[in-house]
C-alpha positions as CSV (number, residue, x, y, z in Angstrom):
1,M,34.9,-36.5,-36.7
2,T,32.7,-33.4,-36.6
3,A,33.8,-30.0,-37.9
4,I,34.0,-28.7,-34.3
5,N,36.4,-31.5,-33.3
6,A,38.4,-31.2,-36.4
7,S,38.9,-27.5,-35.7
8,R,40.7,-28.4,-32.5
9,M,43.1,-31.0,-33.9
10,R,46.2,-29.1,-33.0
11,W,45.1,-29.3,-29.4
12,F,44.5,-33.0,-29.6
13,L,48.1,-33.5,-30.8
14,I,49.4,-31.2,-28.2
15,G,47.6,-33.4,-25.7
16,W,49.3,-36.4,-27.1
17,L,52.7,-34.7,-26.9
18,F,51.8,-34.2,-23.2
19,V,51.4,-38.0,-23.0
20,L,54.7,-38.7,-24.7
21,S,56.4,-36.1,-22.5
22,A,55.0,-37.9,-19.5
23,V,56.1,-41.3,-20.8
24,S,59.6,-39.9,-21.5
25,Y,60.0,-38.8,-17.9
26,L,58.4,-42.0,-16.5
27,D,61.2,-43.9,-18.4
28,R,63.9,-41.5,-17.1
29,T,63.0,-41.3,-13.5
30,N,61.9,-44.9,-12.9
31,I,65.6,-45.7,-12.2
32,S,65.7,-43.1,-9.4
33,I,62.8,-44.9,-7.6
34,A,64.3,-48.3,-8.2
35,G,67.8,-47.0,-7.6
36,T,68.2,-48.4,-4.1
37,S,67.1,-51.9,-5.1
38,L,69.2,-51.8,-8.3
39,A,72.3,-50.6,-6.5
40,R,71.9,-53.3,-3.8
41,E,71.6,-56.0,-6.4
42,Y,74.6,-54.9,-8.5
43,H,76.6,-53.7,-5.4
44,L,76.8,-50.0,-6.6
45,S,77.7,-47.0,-4.4
46,D,75.8,-43.7,-4.6
47,I,78.6,-42.3,-6.7
48,Q,78.4,-45.2,-9.1
49,L,74.6,-44.9,-9.2
50,G,75.2,-41.2,-10.1
51,Y,77.3,-42.3,-13.0
52,V,74.4,-44.4,-14.2
53,F,72.0,-41.4,-13.9
54,S,74.5,-39.3,-15.8
55,A,74.9,-41.8,-18.6
56,L,71.4,-41.3,-19.8
57,L,71.9,-37.5,-19.8
58,V,75.2,-37.7,-21.6
59,G,73.6,-39.7,-24.4
60,Y,70.7,-37.2,-24.3
61,V,73.0,-34.2,-24.4
62,I,75.2,-35.2,-27.3
63,S,72.1,-36.2,-29.4
64,Q,70.2,-32.9,-29.0
65,V,71.6,-31.1,-32.0
66,P,71.3,-34.2,-34.3
67,A,67.7,-34.6,-33.0
68,G,66.9,-31.0,-33.8
69,W,68.3,-31.4,-37.3
70,L,66.3,-34.7,-37.8
71,A,63.1,-32.8,-36.7
72,D,63.8,-30.0,-39.2
73,R,64.7,-32.4,-42.0
74,F,62.2,-35.3,-41.6
75,G,59.4,-33.8,-39.5
76,P,58.1,-34.6,-36.0
77,R,55.9,-37.5,-36.9
78,N,58.4,-40.1,-38.0
79,V,61.3,-38.8,-35.8
80,L,59.3,-38.9,-32.6
81,T,57.8,-42.3,-33.4
82,G,61.3,-43.8,-33.9
83,G,62.6,-42.2,-30.7
84,V,59.7,-43.5,-28.6
85,L,60.2,-47.1,-29.9
86,W,63.9,-46.8,-29.4
87,W,63.7,-45.7,-25.8
88,G,61.0,-48.4,-25.1
89,V,63.5,-51.1,-26.1
90,F,66.3,-49.8,-24.0
91,T,64.0,-49.3,-21.0
92,A,63.2,-53.0,-21.2
93,L,66.9,-53.9,-21.7
94,T,67.7,-52.1,-18.4
95,A,65.7,-54.8,-16.6
96,A,67.3,-57.6,-18.7
97,I,70.8,-57.3,-17.2
98,P,71.4,-60.5,-15.2
99,A,72.4,-60.2,-11.6
100,T,75.3,-62.5,-12.2
101,I,76.9,-60.3,-14.9
102,V,80.6,-59.6,-14.2
103,R,80.6,-55.9,-14.8
104,P,77.1,-54.6,-14.3
105,L,78.1,-51.0,-14.1
106,F,79.4,-51.0,-17.6
107,A,76.3,-52.7,-19.0
108,L,74.1,-50.2,-17.1
109,L,76.1,-47.2,-18.4
110,A,75.9,-48.4,-22.0
111,I,72.1,-49.1,-21.9
112,R,71.2,-45.9,-20.1
113,F,73.4,-43.9,-22.6
114,L,71.6,-45.4,-25.5
115,L,68.3,-44.8,-23.8
116,G,69.3,-41.1,-23.6
117,V,70.1,-41.1,-27.3
118,G,66.5,-42.2,-28.1
119,E,64.9,-39.8,-25.7
120,A,66.8,-36.8,-27.2
121,V,64.2,-36.4,-29.9
122,V,61.2,-35.7,-27.8
123,Y,61.5,-31.9,-27.2
124,P,63.2,-30.7,-30.4
125,T,60.5,-32.5,-32.3
126,S,57.8,-31.0,-30.1
127,C,59.3,-27.5,-30.7
128,K,59.3,-28.2,-34.5
129,F,55.6,-29.3,-34.2
130,I,54.8,-26.1,-32.4
131,E,56.6,-24.0,-35.0
132,Q,54.5,-25.7,-37.7
133,W,51.1,-26.0,-36.0
134,I,50.7,-23.4,-33.2
135,P,50.1,-19.7,-33.7
136,S,52.6,-17.6,-31.8
137,H,50.1,-16.2,-29.3
138,E,49.2,-19.8,-28.2
139,R,52.7,-21.1,-27.8
140,G,53.0,-20.4,-24.1
141,I,50.1,-22.6,-23.1
142,A,51.0,-25.2,-25.8
143,N,54.5,-25.6,-24.3
144,G,52.9,-25.5,-20.8
145,W,50.8,-28.5,-21.6
146,I,53.7,-30.4,-23.2
147,F,56.1,-29.8,-20.3
148,S,53.4,-30.4,-17.7
149,G,53.9,-34.0,-18.9
150,V,57.3,-33.8,-17.3
151,G,55.7,-33.4,-13.9
152,A,52.9,-35.9,-14.7
153,G,55.3,-38.6,-15.8
154,A,57.8,-38.1,-13.0
155,G,55.0,-37.8,-10.5
156,F,53.4,-40.9,-11.7
157,A,56.7,-42.8,-11.4
158,P,57.0,-43.1,-7.6
159,P,53.6,-44.7,-6.9
160,L,53.6,-46.9,-10.0
161,V,57.2,-48.1,-9.7
162,T,56.9,-48.5,-5.9
163,Y,53.7,-50.6,-6.3
164,I,55.2,-52.9,-8.9
165,M,58.4,-53.2,-6.9
166,L,56.6,-54.2,-3.8
167,H,54.6,-56.9,-5.7
168,Q,56.7,-58.0,-8.6
169,G,60.2,-56.6,-8.1
170,W,62.1,-53.7,-9.7
171,R,62.7,-55.4,-13.0
172,A,58.9,-55.7,-13.7
173,S,58.5,-51.9,-13.3
174,F,60.9,-51.4,-16.3
175,W,58.9,-53.9,-18.4
176,V,55.7,-52.0,-17.7
177,C,57.2,-48.7,-18.5
178,A,58.5,-50.0,-21.8
179,I,55.1,-51.3,-22.9
180,I,53.4,-48.0,-22.0
181,G,56.0,-46.1,-24.1
182,C,55.7,-48.3,-27.2
183,A,51.9,-48.1,-27.1
184,A,52.0,-44.3,-26.8
185,G,54.4,-44.0,-29.8
186,F,52.1,-46.2,-31.9
187,V,49.2,-43.9,-31.3
188,W,51.3,-40.8,-32.1
189,Y,52.2,-42.3,-35.5
190,L,48.6,-43.0,-36.4
191,A,47.3,-39.6,-35.2
192,A,50.0,-37.1,-36.1
193,R,51.1,-35.3,-39.3
194,D,54.1,-33.0,-39.8
195,K,52.1,-30.1,-41.1
196,P,48.4,-29.1,-40.6
197,E,47.7,-29.0,-44.3
198,Q,48.6,-32.7,-44.4
199,H,46.1,-33.7,-41.8
200,P,42.7,-34.8,-43.2
201,Q,40.9,-33.8,-40.0
202,V,42.0,-30.2,-39.8
203,S,39.2,-27.9,-40.9
204,P,39.8,-25.0,-43.3
205,A,39.1,-22.5,-40.5
206,E,41.7,-24.1,-38.2
207,L,44.2,-24.2,-41.0
208,E,43.7,-20.5,-41.7
209,K,44.0,-19.6,-38.0
210,I,47.3,-21.6,-37.8
211,R,48.7,-20.0,-41.0
212,T,47.9,-16.4,-40.0
213,G,49.3,-16.9,-36.5
214,L,52.7,-18.3,-37.3
215,T,55.7,-16.3,-36.3
216,L,56.7,-15.0,-39.7
217,G,53.2,-14.5,-40.9
218,E,53.9,-15.6,-44.4
219,E,53.5,-18.5,-46.7
220,K,56.6,-20.7,-46.9
221,P,57.6,-22.4,-50.2
222,K,56.4,-26.0,-50.3
223,G,59.1,-28.5,-49.5
224,S,61.7,-25.9,-48.7
225,I,61.7,-26.0,-44.9
226,E,63.2,-29.4,-44.3
227,K,65.7,-29.1,-47.2
228,E,67.3,-25.8,-46.3
229,I,70.8,-25.9,-44.7
230,V,70.7,-25.0,-41.0
231,P,72.5,-21.6,-40.6
232,W,74.8,-22.6,-37.7
233,A,77.0,-19.6,-38.1
234,T,74.0,-17.4,-37.5
235,I,72.7,-19.5,-34.6
236,L,76.1,-19.6,-32.9
237,R,76.5,-15.8,-33.2
238,S,73.1,-15.2,-31.6
239,R,73.3,-13.6,-28.2
240,E,69.8,-14.8,-27.4
241,V,70.7,-18.4,-28.1
242,W,73.7,-18.4,-25.8
243,I,71.9,-16.6,-23.0
244,L,68.9,-19.0,-23.2
245,T,71.3,-21.9,-23.2
246,F,73.1,-20.7,-20.2
247,S,69.9,-20.1,-18.3
248,Y,68.6,-23.5,-19.3
249,F,71.8,-25.1,-18.0
250,C,71.1,-23.5,-14.6
251,Y,67.4,-24.5,-14.8
252,C,68.0,-28.1,-15.7
253,Y,70.7,-28.5,-13.0
254,V,68.1,-27.6,-10.4
255,A,65.3,-29.7,-12.0
256,W,67.4,-32.8,-12.2
257,I,68.1,-32.8,-8.4
258,F,64.4,-33.7,-8.2
259,F,64.5,-36.2,-11.0
260,S,67.7,-38.0,-9.9
261,W,68.0,-37.6,-6.2
262,F,64.9,-36.4,-4.4
263,F,63.4,-39.8,-3.8
264,N,66.8,-41.1,-2.3
265,Y,67.1,-37.9,-0.4
266,L,63.8,-38.4,1.3
267,E,64.5,-42.1,2.0
268,K,68.2,-41.9,3.1
269,V,68.7,-38.4,4.4
270,R,65.2,-37.5,5.8
271,G,64.5,-41.0,7.0
272,L,61.1,-41.6,5.4
273,N,60.1,-45.2,4.6
274,L,59.4,-46.4,1.1
275,K,55.7,-45.7,1.1
276,A,56.1,-42.2,2.6
277,S,59.0,-41.5,0.2
278,A,56.7,-42.5,-2.7
279,F,54.0,-40.1,-1.5
280,Y,56.2,-37.1,-0.8
281,G,58.4,-37.9,-3.8
282,M,55.3,-37.2,-6.0
283,L,54.8,-33.6,-4.7
284,P,57.6,-31.8,-6.7
285,F,56.3,-33.4,-9.9
286,L,52.7,-32.6,-9.3
287,A,53.7,-29.1,-8.6
288,M,55.7,-29.0,-11.8
289,A,52.7,-30.3,-13.8
290,A,50.4,-27.7,-12.3
291,C,52.8,-24.7,-12.5
292,C,53.9,-25.5,-16.0
293,T,50.4,-25.1,-17.3
294,L,49.8,-22.1,-15.1
295,G,53.1,-20.5,-16.3
296,G,52.1,-21.1,-19.9
297,L,48.6,-19.5,-19.5
298,A,50.1,-16.5,-17.6
299,S,52.8,-16.1,-20.3
300,D,50.3,-16.1,-23.1
301,W,48.0,-13.7,-21.3
302,L,50.8,-11.3,-20.4
303,T,52.3,-11.5,-23.9
304,R,48.9,-10.5,-25.5
305,H,48.5,-7.6,-23.1
306,T,52.0,-6.4,-22.4
307,G,54.3,-8.0,-25.0
308,K,56.9,-10.7,-25.0
309,R,59.3,-8.8,-22.7
310,I,57.0,-9.3,-19.8
311,G,55.0,-12.3,-21.0
312,R,58.0,-14.5,-21.8
313,C,61.0,-13.0,-20.0
314,G,59.2,-11.7,-16.9
315,I,57.6,-15.0,-16.1
316,A,61.0,-16.7,-16.4
317,I,62.7,-14.2,-14.2
318,F,60.1,-14.5,-11.5
319,G,59.7,-18.3,-11.5
320,I,63.4,-19.2,-11.5
321,A,64.2,-16.7,-8.7
322,L,61.2,-17.9,-6.6
323,S,62.5,-21.4,-7.0
324,G,65.8,-20.5,-5.5
325,A,64.1,-18.9,-2.4
326,F,62.1,-22.1,-1.9
327,L,65.3,-24.3,-2.1
328,V,67.0,-22.2,0.6
329,F,64.1,-22.4,3.0
330,G,63.2,-26.0,2.2
331,S,66.7,-27.4,2.7
332,S,66.9,-25.7,6.1
333,A,63.6,-27.1,7.5
334,Q,63.9,-29.4,10.4
335,S,60.8,-31.5,9.7
336,A,61.1,-34.0,6.8
337,R,57.6,-33.4,5.7
338,V,57.8,-29.6,5.8
339,A,61.0,-29.8,3.8
340,S,59.4,-32.1,1.3
341,V,56.5,-29.6,0.8
342,V,58.6,-26.5,0.6
343,L,61.1,-28.1,-1.8
344,A,58.2,-29.2,-3.9
345,G,57.1,-25.6,-4.0
346,G,60.6,-24.8,-5.4
347,A,60.1,-27.4,-8.2
348,G,56.7,-25.9,-9.1
349,A,58.1,-22.3,-9.1
350,L,60.9,-23.4,-11.4
351,Y,58.4,-24.8,-13.9
352,L,56.5,-21.6,-14.1
353,A,59.4,-20.6,-16.5
354,Q,59.5,-23.8,-18.6
355,S,57.2,-22.7,-21.4
356,S,59.1,-19.4,-21.8
357,F,62.3,-21.2,-22.9
358,W,60.5,-23.2,-25.6
359,A,58.1,-20.5,-26.8
360,V,61.0,-18.0,-27.3
361,T,63.1,-20.7,-29.0
362,A,60.3,-21.4,-31.5
363,D,59.8,-17.7,-32.1
364,I,63.4,-16.7,-32.7
365,G,64.3,-20.0,-34.5
366,G,61.5,-19.9,-37.0
367,K,61.9,-22.6,-39.6
368,F,65.0,-23.8,-37.8
369,S,63.3,-24.1,-34.4
370,G,64.2,-27.8,-34.1
371,S,67.9,-27.1,-34.4
372,V,67.8,-24.0,-32.2
373,S,65.8,-25.8,-29.5
374,G,68.1,-28.8,-29.7
375,F,71.1,-26.6,-29.1
376,M,69.5,-25.0,-26.1
377,N,68.4,-28.3,-24.7
378,M,71.9,-29.7,-25.2
379,G,73.2,-27.0,-22.9
380,G,70.3,-27.4,-20.5
381,M,70.7,-31.2,-20.2
382,S,74.4,-30.7,-19.6
383,G,73.3,-29.2,-16.4
384,G,71.2,-32.2,-15.7
385,A,74.2,-34.5,-16.3
386,V,76.4,-32.4,-14.0
387,T,73.9,-32.5,-11.2
388,A,73.5,-36.3,-11.4
389,T,77.1,-36.7,-10.2
390,L,77.9,-33.4,-8.6
391,T,74.9,-33.3,-6.2
392,P,75.9,-36.4,-4.3
393,A,79.6,-35.3,-4.4
394,I,78.7,-31.9,-2.8
395,A,76.5,-33.8,-0.3
396,S,79.4,-36.1,0.7
397,W,81.8,-33.2,1.2
398,Y,79.6,-30.5,2.8
399,G,76.1,-32.1,3.4
400,W,72.9,-32.1,1.5
401,K,71.9,-28.6,2.6
402,A,75.0,-27.4,0.6
403,S,73.8,-29.2,-2.5
404,F,70.5,-27.3,-2.4
405,L,72.2,-24.0,-1.6
406,F,74.4,-24.4,-4.7
407,A,71.3,-25.1,-6.8
408,A,69.8,-21.9,-5.3
409,I,72.8,-19.9,-6.5
410,L,72.3,-21.3,-10.0
411,C,68.6,-20.2,-9.8
412,A,69.8,-16.6,-9.2
413,A,72.1,-16.8,-12.2
414,G,69.6,-18.3,-14.5
415,S,66.9,-15.8,-13.5
416,L,69.3,-12.8,-14.0
417,A,70.2,-14.0,-17.5
418,W,66.6,-13.5,-18.8
419,F,67.0,-9.7,-18.3
420,F,69.3,-9.8,-21.4
421,V,67.0,-11.8,-23.7
422,N,65.3,-10.0,-26.5
423,P,62.3,-12.3,-27.4
424,D,61.5,-10.3,-30.5
425,R,64.8,-10.9,-32.3
426,H,64.5,-13.5,-35.0
427,L,67.4,-15.5,-36.4
428,V,65.9,-15.8,-39.9
429,T,63.6,-13.1,-41.4
430,T,63.3,-14.3,-44.9
């Protein structure tokens, strides 16, 4: 590898974290595309299918803090590799449940729960990687690229899963997703290292740029980071941590309407056929991918020119509030196709804010960024677990428009919370 290529190794690894992020959401959202076929085969109602969606998120939520600790203790390379292989196995097992099983709901709940446990490592380890590898002024776009993988993976799911379902059945789609995941994890293990100084293809110039751009701007004692005790008393007393966690709860509640129910909403409520649902079902996730990167670029640019208050907090306030407005108008549209496009705009606007959450967590968490981000993501994915079951419940009581209006209210609350975040306050300063 040339010196020029070696000097960009951090961006190659960020690119591969994008791939792993995409695979993670491919393996999460494939069941929402196959949900109608799966529910028909196992005789599940929409409410029971919602329980299956929630099972993954429950496993994901309760494993966030342990995942963050593992990232801080053992580093992102091994922890993320193990997680990817774990969730590949349980993706395959989802398709292995026989149609004749006596209690399919319980089997699905157990497998999806354990799939969520494995997937819990992906973003705390990514945050830990960013804290070790990415200068503070580049963390907006780095997180933007990683989380644009969310939209890419979820957007790739409808056409891929639909195509395989039409030709080979829904079970084959899970086998394909499992193979893709295991292959991506193998490449990560070969390419990644926990710290830039451990990587043979990082040039001295790149290493110096990374070291001088880290949050604390100082040399850390070798071997001390992973062995230090996480200061949970400090973390739990932090106003910023709690505000970010609350806002992320609201954020993820809204996001998971798209991941869990949007495809079914288009098919069952808006009356689109399977192919049309697959096409329009991609739009929110393509918007997420594009706007996540755009939000990261804008956040870094504004941070450099105006400071973190505008660059991190301002982008989050604007994006989440704009998302709420799109949800209100989209859910009221008469045309199914117009509604699909406007609601997709809401998903994209929401993801303008994504990099702000993770850049600020890496900044304020410092050497304990894995644990801090894991705590925030635990709160956020609790919102996702709630929406997987509450959204169809609200829809059955008051209609689907009410489900989207409730999500818009949470957008307003999540946006408002960012006014009270101080992005320059660090938990640990030594």
